[in-house]
C-alpha positions in Angstrom: 17.2 -4.6 36.1 19.8 -3.2 38.5 18.1 -1.1 41.2 20.9 1.4 41.1 20.5 1.9 37.3 16.7 2.0 37.7 17.0 4.7 40.3 19.5 6.6 38.2 17.0 6.4 35.3 14.2 7.8 37.4 16.3 10.6 38.6 17.5 11.4 35.1 13.9 11.4 33.9 12.9 13.8 36.7 15.8 16.1 35.9 14.8 16.2 32.2 11.2 17.2 32.9 11.1 19.3 29.8 10.8 16.1 27.8 7.7 15.1 29.7 4.4 14.9 27.8 1.6 17.3 28.5 -0.4 14.7 30.3 2.5 13.9 32.6 2.9 17.6 33.4 -0.8 18.0 34.0 -0.9 15.0 36.3 2.1 16.3 38.2 0.6 19.8 38.5 -2.8 18.4 39.7 -1.7 15.5 41.8 1.6 16.7 43.4 0.0 19.4 45.6 -2.7 16.9 46.7 -0.1 14.2 47.5 2.1 16.7 49.3 -0.9 17.9 51.3 -1.9 14.3 52.0 1.4 13.3 53.4 1.7 16.5 55.3 -1.7 16.1 57.0 -1.1 12.5 57.7 2.2 13.1 59.3 0.8 16.0 61.3 -2.2 14.0 62.4 0.0 11.1 63.4 2.4 13.1 65.5 -0.4 15.3 66.8 -2.3 12.3 68.1 0.8 10.9 69.7 1.4 14.2 71.4 -2.2 14.3 72.4 -2.0 10.9 74.0 1.2 11.8 75.9 -0.3 15.1 77.2 -3.6 13.4 78.1 -1.7 10.7 80.0 0.4 13.3 81.8 -2.7 15.3 82.8 -4.7 12.3 83.9 -1.7 10.9 85.8 -1.3 14.1 87.8 -5.1 14.3 88.4 -5.3 10.7 89.6 -2.2 11.0 91.7 -3.5 14.2 93.4 -6.9 12.6 94.0 -5.4 9.4 95.5 -2.9 11.5 97.6 -5.9 13.2 99.2 -8.2 10.1 99.3 -5.9 7.7 101.0 -4.8 10.1 103.7 -7.4 9.0 106.2 -6.8 5.3 105.5 -3.1 5.6 106.0 -3.6 7.4 109.3 -6.1 4.8 110.4 -3.9 2.0 109.0 -6.8 0.7 106.9 -4.9 -1.2 104.1 -8.0 -2.9 102.9 -9.6 0.5 102.3 -6.6 1.7 100.5 -6.5 -1.3 98.2 -10.2 -1.0 97.4 -9.8 2.7 96.6 -6.9 2.2 94.2 -8.5 -0.8 92.7 -11.7 1.2 92.0 -9.6 3.9 90.5 -7.6 1.6 88.2 -10.9 -0.1 87.1 -12.4 3.3 86.2 -9.5 4.3 83.9 -7.9 1.8 81.5 -5.0 4.3 80.9 -3.6 3.4 84.4 -1.1 0.6 84.3 -0.1 0.5 88.0 -0.7 2.4 91.3 1.7 2.0 94.2 1.2 3.3 97.8 4.3 3.8 99.8 4.8 4.9 103.4 7.0 7.9 104.4 10.1 5.7 104.1 9.2 4.6 100.6 8.2 1.2 101.7 5.4 -0.3 99.7 2.1 -0.6 101.5 -0.1 -1.7 98.6 -0.2 -1.7 94.8 -2.7 -2.6 92.1 -1.7 -3.4 88.5 -3.7 -3.5 85.3 -4.6 -7.1 84.5 -4.6 -6.5 80.7 -1.8 -6.7 78.2 -0.9 -3.1 78.4 2.7 -1.9 78.3 3.8 0.5 81.0 5.3 3.9 80.3 8.9 4.6 81.3 7.8 7.7 83.1 5.6 7.8 86.2 4.0 10.5 88.4 4.7 10.4 92.1 3.2 12.6 94.8 3.5 12.7 98.6 0.6 12.0 100.8 0.5 14.9 103.3 -1.5 15.4 106.4 -4.0 18.2 105.9 -5.8 18.2 109.4 -4.3 20.9 111.7 -6.2 19.7 114.7 -8.3 16.7 115.8 -11.4 16.9 118.0 -11.4 13.7 120.0 -14.6 13.2 122.0 -14.6 11.4 125.3 -17.5 9.7 126.8 -18.5 12.9 128.6 -17.9 15.0 125.4 -16.2 17.7 127.3 -12.5 17.3 126.6 -10.4 18.5 123.7 -6.9 17.3 122.7 -4.7 19.4 120.5 -2.1 18.0 118.2 1.5 18.9 119.0 2.7 21.3 116.2 6.2 19.9 116.3 5.0 16.4 115.9 2.6 17.5 113.2 5.4 19.0 111.2 7.6 16.0 111.4 4.7 13.8 110.3 3.5 16.1 107.5 4.3 13.4 104.8 2.4 10.2 105.5 3.5 8.4 102.3 3.7 8.5 98.6 1.4 7.7 95.7 3.0 6.5 92.4 1.0 6.2 89.2 2.3 4.6 86.1 0.3 5.1 83.0 0.1 3.1 79.7 -0.5 4.3 76.1 -1.8 1.0 74.9 -5.6 1.6 75.1 -5.4 5.3 74.2 -3.1 4.5 71.2 -5.5 1.8 70.1 -8.3 4.4 70.0 -6.2 6.9 68.3 -5.0 4.3 65.8 -8.6 3.5 64.9 -9.4 7.2 64.5 -6.1 7.7 62.5 -7.0 4.7 60.3 -10.4 6.3 59.5 -8.7 9.6 58.7 -6.1 7.8 56.6 -8.7 5.9 54.7 -10.7 9.0 54.1 -7.5 10.8 53.0 -6.5 8.0 50.6 -10.1 8.0 49.3 -9.8 11.7 48.7 -6.4 11.3 47.1 -7.7 8.6 44.8 -10.6 10.6 43.8 -8.3 13.6 43.1 -5.9 11.4 41.1 -8.8 9.8 39.1 -10.3 13.3 38.5 -6.9 14.6 37.4 -6.4 11.5 35.1 -9.8 12.0 33.6 -9.4 15.7 33.0 -5.8 15.2 31.6 -7.1 12.5 29.3 -9.9 14.8 28.2 -7.3 17.4 27.4 -4.5 15.2 25.9 -6.8 13.1 23.8 -7.9 16.0 21.5 -4.2 17.1 21.5 -3.1 13.7 20.3 -5.8 13.7 17.6 -4.6 17.2 16.6 -1.0 16.0 16.5 -2.0 12.9 14.4 -4.0 15.2 12.0 -0.9 17.5 11.7 1.3 14.5 10.9 -1.2 13.4 8.2 -1.2 16.9 6.8 2.6 16.9 6.9 2.7 13.6 5.1 0.6 15.1 2.3 -2.9 14.0 3.2 -4.2 17.6 3.3 -7.8 16.4 3.0 -7.6 15.4 6.7 -10.3 16.9 9.0 -11.0 16.4 12.7 -14.2 16.8 14.5 -14.6 19.8 16.8 -15.3 18.1 20.2 -14.3 20.8 22.6 -14.7 24.5 23.2 -12.3 27.1 24.3 -8.7 26.9 23.2 -8.9 23.3 22.2 -11.9 24.0 20.0 -10.0 26.9 18.4 -7.0 24.7 17.8 -9.2 22.1 16.1 -10.9 24.7 14.0 -7.5 26.2 13.0 -6.2 22.8 12.0 -9.3 22.2 9.8 -9.0 25.6 8.2 -5.3 25.1 7.6 -5.8 21.7 6.1 -8.6 23.0 3.9 -6.4 25.9 2.7 -3.4 23.5 2.1 -5.6 21.1 0.2 -6.8 23.9 -2.1 -3.2 25.1 -2.5 -2.0 21.5 -3.2 -4.8 20.9 -5.7 -4.0 24.1 -7.5 -0.3 23.3 -7.4 -0.9 19.8 -8.7 -3.0 21.1 -11.5 -0.3 23.7 -12.3 2.4 21.0 -12.1 0.4 18.7 -14.4 0.0 21.5 -16.9 3.7 22.4 -16.7 4.6 18.7 -17.0 2.5 18.4 -20.1 4.3 21.4 -21.5 7.7 20.1 -20.5 6.9 16.7 -22.0 5.9 18.4 -25.2 9.0 20.6 -25.1 11.1 17.6 -24.4 9.6 15.7 -27.3 10.2 18.6 -29.5 13.8 18.9 -28.2 14.3 15.2 -28.7 12.8 15.5 -32.2 15.0 18.5 -32.9 18.0 16.7 -31.4 17.3 13.7 -33.6 16.9 15.9 -36.6 20.2 17.6 -35.6 21.9 14.3 -35.4 20.6 13.2 -38.7 21.6 16.6 -40.2 25.1 16.4 -38.7 25.4 12.8 -39.9 24.2 13.8 -43.3 26.6 16.8 -43.4 29.5 14.6 -42.3 28.5 12.1 -45.0 28.3 14.8 -47.6 31.6 16.3 -46.5 33.2 12.8 -46.7 31.7 12.2 -50.1 32.8 15.6 -51.3 36.3 14.9 -49.9 36.3 11.6 -51.6 35.2 13.2 -54.9 37.9 15.9 -54.6 40.4 13.2 -53.7 39.5 11.2 -56.7 39.6 14.2 -59.0 43.0 15.2 -57.6 44.2 11.6 -57.9 42.8 11.0 -61.3 43.2 14.3 -63.0 45.6 16.6 -61.2 48.1 13.8 -60.4 47.8 12.5 -64.0 48.4 15.9 -65.4 51.4 16.3 -63.0 52.8 13.0 -64.2 52.3 14.1 -67.8 54.1 17.4 -67.1 56.9 15.5 -65.4 57.3 13.2 -68.4 57.3 16.0 -70.9 59.8 17.9 -68.8 62.1 14.8 -68.7 61.7 14.4 -72.4 62.6 18.1 -73.0 65.7 17.6 -70.8 66.8 14.5 -72.8 66.3 16.3 -76.1 68.3 19.3 -74.8 71.1 16.8 -73.7 71.3 15.3 -77.2 71.5 18.8 -78.8 74.5 19.9 -76.8 76.8 18.8 -79.7 76.4 22.1 -81.4 78.7 24.4 -79.4 76.9 27.5 -80.5 73.7 26.5 -78.7 75.4 24.7 -75.7 74.5 27.4 -73.1 70.9 27.5 -74.3 70.5 23.8 -74.1 72.0 23.7 -70.7 69.5 26.3 -69.5 66.7 24.3 -71.1 67.9 21.2 -69.4 68.1 22.9 -66.0 64.6 24.5 -66.4 63.3 21.1 -67.4 64.8 19.5 -64.3 63.3 22.3 -62.2 59.9 21.6 -63.7 60.3 17.9 -63.0 61.2 18.6 -59.4 58.2 21.0 -59.1 55.9 18.4 -60.6 57.2 15.7 -58.2 56.6 18.0 -55.2 53.1 18.9 -56.5 52.5 15.2 -56.9 53.6 14.4 -53.4 51.5 17.3 -52.0 48.6 16.1 -54.0 48.9 12.6 -52.6 49.2 14.0 -49.0 46.1 16.1 -49.7 44.3 13.0 -51.1 45.4 11.0 -48.0 43.9 13.7 -45.8 40.7 14.1 -47.7 40.2 10.3 -48.0 42.7 8.1 -46.3 43.4 5.3 -48.7 44.8 3.1 -45.9 41.3 3.1 -44.3 40.0 1.2 -47.3 43.1 -0.9 -47.6 44.0 -1.6 -44.0 40.8 -0.9 -42.1 40.3 1.4 -39.1 43.0 -0.2 -37.0 45.7 -0.1 -39.7 44.7 3.5 -40.7 45.2 4.7 -37.1 48.5 2.9 -36.8 49.7 4.5 -40.1 48.6 7.9 -39.0 50.4 7.6 -35.6 53.5 6.3 -37.4 53.6 9.5 -39.4 53.0 11.6 -36.3 55.9 9.9 -34.5 58.1 10.5 -37.5 57.2 14.1 -37.8 57.2 15.0 -34.0 60.1 13.6 -32.1 59.2 15.4 -28.9 55.9 13.6 -28.5 55.5 9.8 -28.7 52.2 8.1 -29.6 51.4 4.6 -28.4 48.5 2.6 -29.9 46.7 -0.5 -28.7 43.6 -2.2 -30.0 41.4 -5.0 -29.0 38.6 -6.7 -30.9 37.6 -7.4 -34.5 37.0 -4.3 -36.6 36.6 -6.0 -40.0 32.8 -5.6 -40.3 32.7 -2.0 -39.0 30.4 0.3 -40.9 32.6 2.5 -43.3 30.9 5.8 -42.2 31.5 4.9 -38.6 35.1 3.9 -39.3 35.7 7.3 -41.0 34.1 9.2 -38.0 36.3 7.2 -35.5 39.3 7.9 -37.7 38.5 11.7 -37.8 37.9 11.7 -34.0 41.3 10.2 -33.3 42.9 12.5 -35.9 41.3 15.6 -34.3 42.3 14.5 -30.8 46.0 14.0 -31.9 45.9 17.4 -33.7 44.7 19.1 -30.5 47.3 17.4 -28.4 50.1 18.5 -30.7 48.7 22.1 -30.7 47.9 22.7 -27.1 48.8 19.8 -24.6 52.6 20.0 -24.7 52.6 16.3 -24.0 55.5 13.9 -24.0 53.5 10.7 -24.2 50.1 9.9 -25.7 48.2 6.5 -25.2 45.5 5.7 -27.6 43.3 2.6 -27.1 40.7 1.3 -29.5 38.4 -1.5 -28.2 35.5 -3.4 -29.6 33.2 -5.0 -27.1 32.9 -8.8 -27.2 29.3 -8.6 -28.4 30.3 -6.0 -31.0 27.7 -3.6 -29.7 29.9 -0.6 -29.1 33.3 0.8 -30.0 35.4 2.5 -27.3 38.1 5.1 -28.0 40.3 6.1 -25.1 42.9 8.9 -25.6 45.1 10.0 -22.7 48.0 12.5 -22.7 50.4 13.6 -20.0 50.3 17.2 -21.0 49.6 20.4 -19.0 45.9 19.7 -18.8 43.2 22.4 -18.2 40.1 23.2 -16.1 37.0 22.2 -18.2 34.8 24.5 -16.1 37.0 27.5 -16.8 38.0 26.9 -20.4 35.6 27.1 -23.3 35.7 24.1 -25.6 37.4 24.9 -28.9 36.4 23.9 -32.4 38.3 20.6 -32.2 36.5 19.4 -29.0 33.2 20.6 -30.3 33.7 18.9 -33.6 34.6 15.6 -31.8 31.5 15.9 -29.6 29.3 16.7 -32.5 30.5 13.6 -34.4 29.9 11.4 -31.3 26.4 12.8 -30.7 25.6 12.4 -34.4 26.1 8.6 -33.9 24.2 8.6 -30.6 27.4 7.9 -28.6 28.8 9.2 -25.4 31.6 11.8 -25.1 33.4 12.2 -21.7 36.3 14.6 -21.2 38.4 14.6 -18.0 41.2 17.0 -17.3 43.0 18.8 -14.5 45.7 21.4 -14.6 49.0 19.6 -14.5 47.4 16.2 -14.6 46.9 15.7 -18.4 43.7 15.0 -20.3 41.6 11.9 -20.9 39.0 11.6 -23.6 36.7 8.5 -23.4 34.3 8.0 -26.3 31.7 5.2 -26.8 30.1 4.7 -30.2 27.2 2.3 -30.9 28.3 -0.1 -33.7 26.4 -0.9 -36.8 27.9 -3.9 -38.5 27.8 -4.4 -42.3 25.6 -7.2 -43.4 
């Protein structure tokens, strides 16, 4: 992974500390102050010991330089170089912090020096101190011990500085001691830090583990397992939380059990109600189907009576009227009764015309009550004949018809229902739609399991949610439901209306 991206990810994680887990926060709260104190003390101890070494070296260098300046005074005056060398050698042997000691005369000319034989490294700084004459007078004894010689003050002043002592110190040995002590302190601090981290980890685990168990229990409860219970393993707030979760789960379990029992009872009631509704619906369908069958039978009976009796009577009236008209025409030879016979003839013609009109109306009524073309031409031919009459009677609205499939074995009652549905749909379009074109499609599925009727007009349309269905639409829907079919009406204002009907087919055997 790219180190830059890894670093950016760590920084982003730190900035979004609100997303940390409780254990991470506890570890940070517990360990961060200890770590901060650890590094602070280590840094302070390290720099303090360095400073201590420097101060100790400075102090010892000044002390040694002062002591040597006083100690070698006599040997310089006496010119005893061997004594000077032994003295500084003894000093450098007694203190390993001394790297080198130099003895110079007054002119800074080296008289003697001793250097540490070890692998110590010298300091860049050194301490230098002049060697001064401290005796003001000297008592020189002669052989007779009775003469004294005084030192000349002028000469004494000029020879006050006999030489110089330079001491160069080294940190090597003191630093090795301090590093050893610092290593011990660092080891103890790391041990304390490790113990603190382990203790924080253990305590945070002891806190987060019951929290994780509580969270898992809450998830189980949320998933619907309300019988979940957790063991109370802690006191204080954690124990109270565990007890609260157990109590909540128990209450939810009781509520869920009660609710499930209530739902089961209500479900049984709903199933019973649904069965009753389905039974009532089936009874309703059978009743509607029976009513429709009775109505069609009654229509057929009325149509037969009109066709057989009324039309026959009208034909007889027409024939008798024509015969009267012919008799009146033959009797016109007598001029005295000519006006009377003319009036009889005119009246007879009027009766003939009225009989013909009644006969035509009777046939139309028979056709509406029981379309003869349905028996003669079948469903497809009957709808074509009906639409031909509509096109002839209504020039402002054109009906197009298309069919697909074989309708020969269609059940007669289903054929009559389909014919009535199309008839009612066309009637509604002429009354309300203000359409210019109407497309009617009749389709039989290839397996002859269902009959589909599709009626579409380009009229003004309507909003089905805002308009209450009229008698025509309700009648069509009832006819469809009576056969267990599907009725789907789609319409929008200004977009026309589409009626899609699917009827299960029962073929004649």
